DSSP file (Angstrom, degrees, kcal/mol; ACC not computed):
  #  RESIDUE AA STRUCTURE BP1 BP2  ACC     N-H-->O    O-->H-N    N-H-->O    O-->H-N    TCO  KAPPA ALPHA  PHI   PSI    X-CA   Y-CA   Z-CA
    1    1 A N              0   0    0      0, 0.0     2,-0.1     0, 0.0     0, 0.0   0.000 360.0 360.0 360.0 135.2    0.0    0.1    0.0
    2    2 A P        -     0   0    0      0, 0.0    24,-0.3     0, 0.0    23,-0.2  -0.478 360.0-114.8 -74.9 152.4    1.3    3.5   -0.8
    3    3 A A  B     -a   26   0A   0     22,-2.9    24,-1.0    -2,-0.1   104,-0.2  -0.332  27.7-101.0 -81.4 165.5    1.7    5.9    2.1
    4    4 A E        -     0   0    0    103,-1.0   105,-0.1   102,-0.4    -1,-0.1  -0.253  59.5 -67.0 -73.4 171.9   -0.2    9.1    2.8
    5    5 A A        -     0   0    0      1,-0.1    -1,-0.2   103,-0.1    26,-0.1  -0.377  65.4-104.7 -60.0 134.9    1.3   12.5    2.0
    6    6 A P        -     0   0    0      0, 0.0     2,-0.2     0, 0.0   104,-0.2  -0.357  28.2-169.1 -69.2 142.4    4.2   13.1    4.3
    7    7 A S        +     0   0    0    102,-2.3   104,-0.1    -3,-0.1    -2,-0.0  -0.561  27.8 156.8-123.0  66.4    3.9   15.5    7.2
    8    8 A I    >   -     0   0    0     -2,-0.2     3,-1.8     3,-0.2   127,-0.1  -0.836  42.2-124.8-100.8 118.3    7.5   15.7    8.1
    9    9 A P  T 3  S+     0   0    0      0, 0.0     3,-0.1     0, 0.0   126,-0.1  -0.354  95.2  13.9 -62.0 137.3    8.6   18.9   10.0
   10   10 A G  T 3  S+     0   0    0      1,-0.2     2,-1.1   124,-0.1   125,-0.1   0.381  89.3 127.5  81.6  -4.0   11.4   20.6    8.3
   11   11 A L    <   -     0   0    0     -3,-1.8     2,-0.6   123,-0.1    -1,-0.2  -0.728  42.9-165.5 -86.9  97.1   11.1   18.7    5.0
   12   12 A E        +     0   0    0     -2,-1.1     2,-0.5    -3,-0.1     0, 0.0  -0.746  11.8 175.4 -88.8 121.2   10.8   21.5    2.4
   13   13 A I        +     0   0    0     -2,-0.6     2,-0.2    21,-0.2    -2,-0.0  -0.976   9.5 161.6-125.8 117.1    9.6   20.3   -1.0
   14   14 A D    >   -     0   0    0     -2,-0.5     3,-1.6    26,-0.1    21,-0.0  -0.555  56.3 -81.4-122.3-172.0    9.0   22.9   -3.6
   15   15 A S  T 3  S+     0   0    0      1,-0.3    25,-0.1    -2,-0.2    20,-0.0   0.599 126.4  53.3 -69.9 -12.9    8.7   22.9   -7.4
   16   16 A K  T 3  S+     0   0    0     25,-0.1    52,-0.3     1,-0.1    -1,-0.3   0.329  90.0  88.7-104.4   6.6   12.4   22.8   -7.9
   17   17 A T  S <  S-     0   0    0     -3,-1.6    52,-0.2    49,-0.1    -1,-0.1  -0.848  72.5-142.3-105.6 101.1   13.0   19.7   -5.7
   18   18 A P        -     0   0    0      0, 0.0    52,-2.6     0, 0.0     2,-0.5  -0.286  10.1-149.9 -60.3 142.9   12.7   16.5   -7.6
   19   19 A V  E     -bc  43  70B   0     23,-3.0    25,-2.4    50,-0.2     2,-0.6  -0.960   2.4-157.1-120.0 117.1   11.0   13.6   -5.7
   20   20 A V  E     -bc  44  71B   0     50,-3.3    52,-3.1    -2,-0.5     2,-0.7  -0.824   9.7-153.5 -91.4 122.3   12.0   10.1   -6.6
   21   21 A V  E     -bc  45  72B   0     23,-3.3    25,-2.5    -2,-0.6     2,-0.5  -0.885  11.7-153.3-100.5 113.2    9.2    7.7   -5.6
   22   22 A W  E >   -b   46   0B   0     50,-2.8     3,-0.7    -2,-0.7    52,-0.2  -0.766  67.5 -15.4 -93.4 127.5   10.7    4.2   -4.9
   23   23 A N  T 3  S-     0   0    0     23,-2.4    -1,-0.2    -2,-0.5    24,-0.1   0.861 121.0 -61.6  52.2  45.1    8.5    1.1   -5.3
   24   24 A D  T 3  S+     0   0    0     -3,-0.4    -1,-0.2    22,-0.4   -21,-0.1   0.867  83.1 161.3  55.8  41.1    5.2    3.0   -5.5
   25   25 A A    <   +     0   0    0     -3,-0.7   -22,-2.9    47,-0.3     2,-0.3   0.698  61.8  30.3 -70.1 -16.0    5.8    4.3   -2.0
   26   26 A I  B    S-a    3   0A   0    -24,-0.3   -22,-0.1    46,-0.1    -1,-0.1  -0.999  81.5-122.1-145.3 137.7    3.3    7.2   -2.3
   27   27 A S     >  -     0   0    0    -24,-1.0     4,-2.5    -2,-0.3     5,-0.2  -0.320  29.5-110.3 -75.2 164.2    0.1    7.5   -4.4
   28   28 A Q  H  > S+     0   0    0      1,-0.2     4,-2.4     2,-0.2     5,-0.2   0.885 119.2  53.0 -57.6 -41.1   -0.4   10.2   -7.0
   29   29 A E  H  > S+     0   0    0      1,-0.2     4,-1.9     2,-0.2    -1,-0.2   0.933 110.7  45.2 -63.9 -43.1   -3.0   11.8   -4.8
   30   30 A A  H  > S+     0   0    0      1,-0.2     4,-1.4     2,-0.2    -1,-0.2   0.884 110.4  56.0 -67.5 -36.1   -0.7   11.9   -1.7
   31   31 A F  H  X S+     0   0    0     -4,-2.5     4,-0.8     1,-0.2     3,-0.3   0.921 106.2  50.6 -61.4 -41.5    2.1   13.2   -4.0
   32   32 A V  H ><>S+     0   0    0     -4,-2.4     3,-0.8     1,-0.2     5,-0.7   0.906 107.5  53.8 -61.5 -40.1   -0.1   16.1   -5.1
   33   33 A R  H ><5S+     0   0    0     -4,-1.9     3,-1.8     1,-0.2    -1,-0.2   0.785  93.5  72.2 -67.4 -24.9   -0.8   16.9   -1.5
   34   34 A M  H 3<5S+     0   0    0     -4,-1.4    -1,-0.2    -3,-0.3   -21,-0.2   0.876  93.8  54.7 -52.1 -38.5    3.0   17.1   -0.7
   35   35 A S  T X<5S-     0   0    0     -3,-0.8     3,-2.3    -4,-0.8    -1,-0.3   0.453 102.3-134.8 -82.6  -0.4    3.1   20.4   -2.6
   36   36 A H  T < 5S-     0   0    0     -3,-1.8    -3,-0.1     1,-0.3    -2,-0.1   0.828  71.5 -48.6  53.4  38.5    0.4   21.9   -0.4
   37   37 A G  T 3 <S+     0   0    0     -5,-0.7    -1,-0.3     1,-0.3     3,-0.1   0.361 114.8 116.3  84.9  -6.0   -1.4   23.4   -3.5
   38   38 A K  S <  S-     0   0    0     -3,-2.3    -1,-0.3     1,-0.2     2,-0.1  -0.224  84.3 -60.3 -82.7-178.9    1.8   24.9   -4.9
   39   39 A E        -     0   0    0      1,-0.1    -1,-0.2    -3,-0.1     0, 0.0  -0.434  68.0-110.5 -63.6 133.5    3.3   24.0   -8.2
   40   40 A Q        -     0   0    0     -2,-0.1    -1,-0.1     1,-0.1     3,-0.1  -0.345  25.5-118.1 -72.1 144.5    4.2   20.3   -8.0
   41   41 A P        -     0   0    0      0, 0.0     2,-0.2     0, 0.0   -26,-0.2  -0.370  43.4 -84.9 -70.4 156.9    7.8   19.1   -7.8
   42   42 A P        -     0   0    0      0, 0.0   -23,-3.0     0, 0.0     2,-0.5  -0.464  47.9-148.9 -59.9 134.5    9.1   16.9  -10.6
   43   43 A R  E     -b   19   0B   0    -25,-0.2     2,-0.4    -2,-0.2   -23,-0.2  -0.923  15.5-174.8-112.9 134.7    8.2   13.3   -9.9
   44   44 A V  E     -b   20   0B   0    -25,-2.4   -23,-3.3    -2,-0.5     2,-0.5  -0.998  12.7-150.9-125.8 127.2   10.4   10.4  -11.0
   45   45 A D  E     +b   21   0B   0     -2,-0.4     2,-0.3   -25,-0.2   -23,-0.2  -0.849  20.8 170.7-101.8 133.7    9.2    6.8  -10.4
   46   46 A A  E     -b   22   0B   0    -25,-2.5   -23,-2.4    -2,-0.5   -22,-0.4  -0.985   5.9-178.4-139.6 147.8   11.8    4.1   -9.8
   47   47 A A    >   -     0   0    0     -2,-0.3     3,-1.8   -25,-0.2     8,-0.1  -0.989  39.3-120.5-149.4 154.5   11.4    0.5   -8.7
   48   48 A E  T 3  S+     0   0    0     -2,-0.3     4,-0.1     1,-0.3    -1,-0.1   0.700 113.8  59.5 -70.1 -17.0   13.6   -2.5   -8.0
   49   49 A W  T 3  S+     0   0    0      2,-0.1    -1,-0.3     3,-0.0     2,-0.2   0.346 105.9  59.5 -91.6   6.3   11.7   -4.4  -10.8
   50   50 A G  S <  S-     0   0    0     -3,-1.8     2,-1.1     0, 0.0     3,-0.1  -0.621 104.7 -76.7-122.3-175.1   12.8   -1.8  -13.4
   51   51 A D     >  -     0   0    0     -2,-0.2     4,-2.4     1,-0.2     5,-0.1  -0.745  44.8-167.6 -84.7 101.3   15.9   -0.3  -14.9
   52   52 A I  H  > S+     0   0    0     -2,-1.1     4,-1.9     1,-0.2    -1,-0.2   0.898  82.4  49.2 -64.9 -44.2   16.9    2.0  -12.0
   53   53 A S  H  > S+     0   0    0      1,-0.2     4,-0.6     2,-0.2    -1,-0.2   0.887 113.8  47.5 -64.0 -37.7   19.5    4.1  -13.9
   54   54 A Q  H >4 S+     0   0    0      1,-0.2     3,-0.7     2,-0.2     4,-0.4   0.897 108.9  55.8 -67.1 -39.1   17.1    4.6  -16.8
   55   55 A S  H 3< S+     0   0    0     -4,-2.4     3,-0.4     1,-0.2    -2,-0.2   0.887 115.9  35.2 -58.0 -43.4   14.4    5.6  -14.3
   56   56 A V  H >< S+     0   0    0     -4,-1.9     3,-1.6     1,-0.2     4,-0.4   0.407  87.7  98.4 -98.2   2.1   16.4    8.3  -12.7
   57   57 A S  G X< S+     0   0    0     -3,-0.7     3,-1.2    -4,-0.6     4,-0.4   0.773  71.7  70.0 -61.7 -25.6   18.3    9.5  -15.9
   58   58 A S  G >  S+     0   0    0     -3,-0.4     3,-1.1    -4,-0.4     4,-0.5   0.777  85.1  69.4 -65.6 -23.5   15.8   12.4  -16.3
   59   59 A L  G X  S+     0   0    0     -3,-1.6     3,-0.8     1,-0.2    -1,-0.3   0.827  91.3  59.8 -62.3 -30.0   17.3   14.0  -13.2
   60   60 A A  G <  S+     0   0    0     -3,-1.2    -1,-0.2    -4,-0.4    -2,-0.2   0.730 102.1  54.8 -67.4 -22.0   20.5   14.7  -15.1
   61   61 A R  G <  S+     0   0    0     -3,-1.1     2,-0.3    -4,-0.4    -1,-0.2   0.525  78.8 110.6 -91.2  -7.8   18.5   16.8  -17.6
   62   62 A I    <   -     0   0    0     -3,-0.8    -3,-0.0    -4,-0.5     0, 0.0  -0.544  67.0-124.5 -73.4 129.9   16.9   19.1  -15.0
   63   63 A R  S    S+     0   0    0     -2,-0.3     2,-0.2     2,-0.1    -2,-0.0  -0.992  91.9  27.7-128.0 131.7   18.3   22.7  -15.4
   64   64 A P  S    S-     0   0    0      0, 0.0    -1,-0.1     0, 0.0     3,-0.1   0.681 107.8-109.9 -69.1 162.2   19.5   24.2  -13.3
   65   65 A Q        -     0   0    0     -2,-0.2    -2,-0.1     1,-0.1    -5,-0.1  -0.326  39.8-105.4 -59.9 135.9   20.6   21.1  -11.5
   66   66 A P        -     0   0    0      0, 0.0    -1,-0.1     0, 0.0     3,-0.1  -0.285  13.8-146.3 -66.6 148.6   18.7   20.7   -8.2
   67   67 A A  S    S+     0   0    0      1,-0.2    32,-2.8   -51,-0.2     2,-0.3   0.667  86.1  21.2 -83.0 -19.6   20.3   21.5   -4.9
   68   68 A K  E     - d   0  99B   0    -52,-0.3     2,-0.4    30,-0.2    -1,-0.2  -0.997  61.3-164.4-148.3 145.4   18.3   18.7   -3.3
   69   69 A V  E     - d   0 100B   0     30,-2.5    32,-2.7    -2,-0.3     2,-0.5  -0.999  13.9-149.1-128.8 134.0   16.5   15.5   -4.3
   70   70 A V  E     -cd  19 101B   0    -52,-2.6   -50,-3.3    -2,-0.4     2,-0.6  -0.868   4.9-160.4-105.2 130.5   14.1   13.7   -2.1
   71   71 A I  E     -cd  20 102B   0     30,-3.3    32,-3.5    -2,-0.5     2,-0.6  -0.941   7.3-155.9-110.8 122.1   13.6   10.0   -2.3
   72   72 A V  E     +cd  21 103B   0    -52,-3.1   -50,-2.8    -2,-0.6   -47,-0.3  -0.859  21.4 169.1 -99.4 123.5   10.3    8.6   -0.8
   73   73 A A  E     - d   0 104B   0     30,-2.5    32,-2.5    -2,-0.6     2,-0.7  -0.852  44.3 -95.0-128.9 162.6   10.4    5.0    0.3
   74   74 A K  E >   - d   0 105B   0     -2,-0.3     3,-1.4   -52,-0.2    32,-0.2  -0.739  34.1-150.7 -76.7 115.3    8.2    2.7    2.3
   75   75 A G  T 3  S+     0   0    0     30,-3.4    31,-0.2    -2,-0.7    -1,-0.2   0.787  91.5  56.7 -60.7 -33.8    9.6    2.9    5.7
   76   76 A W  T 3  S+     0   0    0     29,-0.5    -1,-0.3     2,-0.1    30,-0.1   0.583  91.5  85.0 -80.5  -9.2    8.6   -0.6    6.8
   77   77 A E  S <  S-     0   0    0     -3,-1.4    -4,-0.0     1,-0.0     0, 0.0  -0.818  88.0-118.9 -89.4 128.9   10.5   -2.1    3.8
   78   78 A P        -     0   0    0      0, 0.0     2,-1.5     0, 0.0     5,-0.1  -0.339  27.4-105.9 -67.6 150.1   14.2   -2.6    4.6
   79   79 A P        -     0   0    0      0, 0.0    -4,-0.0     0, 0.0     5,-0.0  -0.604  52.6-174.2 -78.4  93.7   16.7   -0.6    2.4
   80   80 A L    >>  -     0   0    0     -2,-1.5     4,-1.5     1,-0.1     3,-1.0  -0.112  42.4 -85.0 -82.3-178.7   17.9   -3.6    0.4
   81   81 A L  H 3> S+     0   0    0      1,-0.3     4,-2.0     2,-0.2     5,-0.1   0.801 127.2  61.3 -60.2 -31.4   20.8   -3.6   -2.2
   82   82 A S  H 3> S+     0   0    0      1,-0.2     4,-1.9     2,-0.2    -1,-0.3   0.843 101.6  52.8 -65.8 -32.4   18.5   -2.4   -4.9
   83   83 A F  H <> S+     0   0    0     -3,-1.0     4,-2.4     2,-0.2    -2,-0.2   0.888 105.1  53.7 -68.5 -39.2   17.9    0.7   -2.8
   84   84 A R  H  X S+     0   0    0     -4,-1.5     4,-2.5     1,-0.2    -2,-0.2   0.908 106.8  53.5 -56.1 -42.6   21.7    1.2   -2.6
   85   85 A D  H  X S+     0   0    0     -4,-2.0     4,-2.8     2,-0.2    -2,-0.2   0.920 108.2  50.7 -59.1 -43.2   21.7    1.0   -6.5
   86   86 A L  H  X S+     0   0    0     -4,-1.9     4,-3.0     2,-0.2     5,-0.2   0.957 109.4  48.4 -62.8 -48.5   19.0    3.7   -6.6
   87   87 A V  H  X S+     0   0    0     -4,-2.4     4,-2.7     1,-0.2    -1,-0.2   0.904 112.8  49.3 -55.9 -43.6   21.0    6.0   -4.3
   88   88 A A  H  X S+     0   0    0     -4,-2.5     4,-2.3     2,-0.2    -1,-0.2   0.914 112.0  48.7 -62.0 -43.4   24.1    5.4   -6.5
   89   89 A A  H  X S+     0   0    0     -4,-2.8     4,-2.2     2,-0.2    -2,-0.2   0.918 111.8  48.7 -65.4 -41.8   22.1    6.1   -9.6
   90   90 A V  H  X S+     0   0    0     -4,-3.0     4,-2.0     2,-0.2     5,-0.2   0.921 111.4  49.9 -58.4 -46.1   20.6    9.3   -8.2
   91   91 A R  H  X S+     0   0    0     -4,-2.7     4,-1.7    -5,-0.2    -2,-0.2   0.890 110.0  51.0 -62.1 -39.4   24.0   10.5   -7.1
   92   92 A A  H  < S+     0   0    0     -4,-2.3    -1,-0.2     1,-0.2    -2,-0.2   0.896 112.9  46.3 -63.4 -41.0   25.4    9.8  -10.5
   93   93 A A  H  < S+     0   0    0     -4,-2.2    -2,-0.2     1,-0.2    -1,-0.2   0.809 121.2  34.1 -75.5 -27.1   22.6   11.8  -12.2
   94   94 A I  H  < S-     0   0    0     -4,-2.0     3,-0.3     1,-0.2     4,-0.2   0.546 105.4-125.3-107.5  -9.7   22.7   14.9   -9.9
   95   95 A G     <  -     0   0    0     -4,-1.7     3,-0.4    -5,-0.2    -1,-0.2  -0.218  33.7 -67.8  88.2 177.1   26.4   15.1   -9.1
   96   96 A V  S    S+     0   0    0      1,-0.2    -1,-0.2    -4,-0.1    34,-0.1   0.550 119.3  62.6 -87.7  -9.1   28.3   15.3   -5.9
   97   97 A E  S    S+     0   0    0     -3,-0.3    -1,-0.2     2,-0.1     2,-0.2   0.657  82.0  91.2 -93.5 -16.9   27.2   18.7   -4.6
   98   98 A A  S    S-     0   0    0     -3,-0.4     2,-0.4    -4,-0.2   -30,-0.2  -0.476  74.2-122.4 -81.3 148.3   23.4   18.0   -4.2
   99   99 A I  E     -d   68   0B   0    -32,-2.8   -30,-2.5    -2,-0.2     2,-0.5  -0.704  17.1-153.9 -88.0 138.6   21.8   16.8   -1.0
  100  100 A I  E     -de  69 131B   0     30,-2.9    32,-2.8    -2,-0.4     2,-0.5  -0.977   8.8-167.5-112.6 122.0   19.8   13.6   -1.2
  101  101 A V  E     -de  70 132B   0    -32,-2.7   -30,-3.3    -2,-0.5     2,-0.5  -0.946   6.4-155.5-111.7 119.9   17.1   13.3    1.5
  102  102 A V  E     -de  71 133B   0     30,-3.1    32,-3.5    -2,-0.5   -30,-0.2  -0.815   3.5-163.5 -96.2 133.5   15.5    9.8    2.0
  103  103 A V  E     -d   72   0B   0    -32,-3.5   -30,-2.5    -2,-0.5     2,-1.3  -0.879   2.6-166.0-120.8  97.5   12.0    9.8    3.5
  104  104 A P  E     -d   73   0B   0      0, 0.0     8,-0.4     0, 0.0   -30,-0.2  -0.686  23.9-158.3 -82.8  90.1   11.1    6.3    4.8
  105  105 A L  E     -d   74   0B   0    -32,-2.5   -30,-3.4    -2,-1.3   -29,-0.5  -0.388  12.7-142.2 -81.8 145.6    7.3    6.9    5.2
  106  106 A G    >   -     0   0    0      4,-3.4     3,-1.9   -31,-0.2  -102,-0.4  -0.475  41.8 -95.0 -84.1 170.8    5.0    4.9    7.4
  107  107 A E  T 3  S+     0   0    0      1,-0.3  -103,-1.0  -104,-0.2    -2,-0.1   0.727 125.7  55.7 -66.2 -20.3    1.5    4.3    6.0
  108  108 A G  T 3  S-     0   0    0   -105,-0.2    -1,-0.3     2,-0.1     3,-0.1   0.340 124.2-100.0 -93.6   8.0    0.1    7.3    7.8
  109  109 A G  S <  S+     0   0    0     -3,-1.9  -102,-2.3     1,-0.3     2,-0.2   0.673  88.7 112.5  85.9  16.3    2.7    9.7    6.1
  110  110 A E        -     0   0    0   -104,-0.2    -4,-3.4  -102,-0.0     2,-0.6  -0.608  69.6-116.2-108.3 172.1    4.9    9.8    9.2
  111  111 A I        -     0   0    0     -6,-0.2    -6,-0.1    -2,-0.2     3,-0.0  -0.965  25.0-138.9-110.8 118.2    8.4    8.5    9.9
  112  112 A D     >  -     0   0    0     -2,-0.6     4,-2.8    -8,-0.4     3,-0.3  -0.568  14.2-132.5 -73.6 130.3    8.5    5.9   12.6
  113  113 A P  H  > S+     0   0    0      0, 0.0     4,-2.0     0, 0.0    -1,-0.1   0.867 107.7  51.8 -52.0 -39.8   11.6    6.5   14.9
  114  114 A A  H  > S+     0   0    0      2,-0.2     4,-1.9     1,-0.2     5,-0.1   0.888 110.6  47.6 -68.0 -36.1   12.6    2.9   14.7
  115  115 A D  H  > S+     0   0    0     -3,-0.3     4,-2.8     2,-0.2     5,-0.2   0.888 109.0  54.6 -65.0 -41.2   12.4    3.0   10.9
  116  116 A R  H  X S+     0   0    0     -4,-2.8     4,-2.8     1,-0.2    -2,-0.2   0.911 108.3  48.8 -59.0 -42.3   14.4    6.1   10.8
  117  117 A Q  H  X S+     0   0    0     -4,-2.0     4,-2.4    -5,-0.2    -1,-0.2   0.928 112.0  48.1 -66.1 -43.8   17.2    4.5   12.9
  118  118 A I  H  X S+     0   0    0     -4,-1.9     4,-2.3     1,-0.2    -2,-0.2   0.945 115.5  44.3 -58.7 -50.2   17.3    1.4   10.6
  119  119 A W  H  X S+     0   0    0     -4,-2.8     4,-2.5     2,-0.2    -2,-0.2   0.895 111.7  53.7 -67.3 -39.7   17.4    3.6    7.4
  120  120 A S  H  X S+     0   0    0     -4,-2.8     4,-1.4    -5,-0.2    -1,-0.2   0.935 110.3  46.7 -56.8 -49.2   20.0    5.9    9.0
  121  121 A Q  H  X S+     0   0    0     -4,-2.4     4,-0.7     1,-0.2     3,-0.2   0.913 114.0  47.9 -63.1 -42.9   22.3    3.0    9.8
  122  122 A A  H >< S+     0   0    0     -4,-2.3     3,-0.7     1,-0.2    -1,-0.2   0.897 113.3  46.9 -64.4 -41.1   21.9    1.5    6.3
  123  123 A L  H >< S+     0   0    0     -4,-2.5     3,-1.5     1,-0.2     5,-0.5   0.698  98.0  70.4 -75.6 -18.0   22.5    4.7    4.5
  124  124 A A  H >< S+     0   0    0     -4,-1.4     3,-1.6     1,-0.3    -1,-0.2   0.801  87.7  68.1 -68.0 -27.4   25.6    5.5    6.7
  125  125 A R  T << S+     0   0    0     -3,-0.7    -1,-0.3    -4,-0.7    -2,-0.2   0.669  85.5  68.5 -66.4 -12.6   27.3    2.7    4.8
  126  126 A H  T <  S-     0   0    0     -3,-1.5    -1,-0.3    -4,-0.1    -2,-0.2   0.712  91.7-145.6 -78.9 -17.9   27.2    4.8    1.6
  127  127 A A    <   +     0   0    0     -3,-1.6    -3,-0.1    -4,-0.3    -2,-0.1   0.874  47.3 147.3  55.6  38.5   29.8    7.2    3.2
  128  128 A D    >   -     0   0    0     -5,-0.5     3,-1.4     1,-0.1    -1,-0.2  -0.928  40.4-157.7-106.9 112.9   28.0   10.0    1.3
  129  129 A P  T 3  S+     0   0    0      0, 0.0    -1,-0.1     0, 0.0    -2,-0.1   0.657  91.4  49.7 -68.2 -15.0   28.3   13.3    3.4
  130  130 A L  T 3  S+     0   0    0    -32,-0.1   -30,-2.9   -34,-0.1     2,-0.5  -0.073  86.7  99.6-115.4  32.4   25.2   14.7    1.6
  131  131 A L  E <   +e  100   0B   0     -3,-1.4     2,-0.3   -32,-0.2   -30,-0.2  -0.985  49.5 166.2-119.3 121.0   22.9   11.8    2.1
  132  132 A Y  E     -e  101   0B   0    -32,-2.8   -30,-3.1    -2,-0.5     2,-0.5  -0.889  37.8-125.0-132.5 159.6   20.4   12.1    4.9
  133  133 A V  E >>  -e  102   0B   0     -2,-0.3     3,-2.8   -32,-0.2     4,-0.7  -0.909  52.3 -94.1 -97.6 133.0   17.2   10.5    6.3
  134  134 A A  T 34 S+     0   0    0    -32,-3.5     4,-0.1    -2,-0.5  -124,-0.1  -0.193 113.7  24.2 -46.3 130.5   14.5   13.1    6.7
  135  135 A G  T 34 S+     0   0    0   -126,-0.1    -1,-0.3  -127,-0.1     3,-0.1   0.158 102.7  86.1  95.7 -17.7   14.6   14.3   10.3
  136  136 A D  T <4 S-     0   0    0     -3,-2.8     2,-0.2     1,-0.3    -2,-0.2   0.941 110.6 -39.3 -77.1 -49.9   18.2   13.5   10.9
  137  137 A R     <        0   0    0     -4,-0.7    -1,-0.3     1,-0.0    -4,-0.0  -0.787 360.0 360.0-176.6 129.5   19.6   16.7    9.5
  138  138 A Q              0   0    0     -2,-0.2   -39,-0.0    -3,-0.1    -1,-0.0   0.299 360.0 360.0-130.3 360.0   18.8   18.9    6.6
């Protein structure tokens, strides 16, 4: 099931912040609500059952290059190796200077503290100083 629209304090998503939706983590209706009635951000859908690099290749064509990309994932699903491939593909598409914020959503649109800890530990293995879990640091 896709999650509700995120209600994450401090998570700024505007029309210049691309959002990568991993494995159908959020419905189109919830995605529209993320922008709070403003111009919607660019949406990129990627999934472990598809060609991840091809899915996120459109990020490289956004001009000017985004300062931040948000990845929305299902918080209850563990960050498997395919998710590592996604992060690597996003980083390759946007370069080394942009921030990547991962949002591991619960079904109600929140981040469970236990899920945040699991995702933070898994993403720390990337050794990417500009890769964060929402709520850790932005």
